[in-house]
C-alpha positions in Angstrom: 88.5 132.9 158.9 91.6 134.4 156.8 91.1 134.4 152.8 93.7 132.5 152.4 93.0 130.0 154.7 89.8 129.5 152.8 92.1 129.5 149.7 94.4 127.2 150.7 91.7 124.8 152.1 89.3 125.1 148.5 92.7 124.5 146.1 93.0 121.2 148.1 89.4 120.3 147.9 89.7 121.4 144.1 93.1 119.0 143.4 91.3 115.4 142.7 87.9 117.2 140.5 91.2 119.4 138.3 91.4 117.8 135.3 94.1 120.2 134.1 96.8 119.4 136.0 99.1 122.6 134.8 96.5 124.9 135.6 96.4 123.9 139.1 100.0 124.4 140.2 99.4 128.0 138.5 96.0 128.7 140.1 95.0 131.5 141.6 91.8 133.6 142.4 90.9 134.4 138.8 91.4 130.4 138.2 88.3 129.4 136.1 86.9 125.6 137.4 85.5 125.1 134.2 87.5 126.5 131.5 91.1 126.4 133.9 90.3 123.2 135.1 88.7 121.6 133.1 86.2 120.4 135.7 82.3 119.5 134.5 79.4 120.5 135.6 78.8 117.7 137.3 82.1 117.5 139.2 80.9 120.8 140.1 77.7 119.7 142.6 80.9 117.2 143.8 82.8 120.6 144.8 80.1 122.5 146.1 79.4 119.5 148.5 82.7 119.5 149.6 82.3 122.8 150.4 79.4 122.3 152.5 81.3 119.5 154.3 84.7 121.7 154.5 83.1 124.7 155.6 79.8 123.2 157.8 77.6 125.8 155.4 75.3 125.4 153.8 75.0 127.1 149.4 71.9 127.4 148.0 71.7 127.0 143.8 71.4 130.1 143.5 75.0 131.1 144.5 76.6 127.6 143.7 75.7 128.7 140.1 77.9 131.9 140.6 80.7 130.0 141.3 82.9 130.2 138.4 85.8 131.0 139.6 88.1 130.0 142.8 88.0 133.4 143.9 83.9 133.6 144.0 84.2 130.0 145.0 86.7 131.8 148.2 83.9 135.4 148.6 81.4 132.9 149.3 82.5 130.7 151.6 83.9 133.8 153.8 80.8 135.5 153.4 78.8 132.7 154.9 81.3 132.0 157.4 81.4 135.9 158.7 
């Protein structure tokens, strides 16, 4: 799966969880899930579950803890699906 395709799908997954609409409109690989999008830690768990379901992968707790930015999520998915 291409990086851009994964990125676009991750953005779609994040939309319902992001509180900061402005940051969502200018999202990039460097966008922080918690600082920029204002996603709380409980919602991060929901995002990981959505990622697992959408990409048919299993994300370990250690890997989930390393996801701080949109780019981190994309890298994790690309690594798990290749």
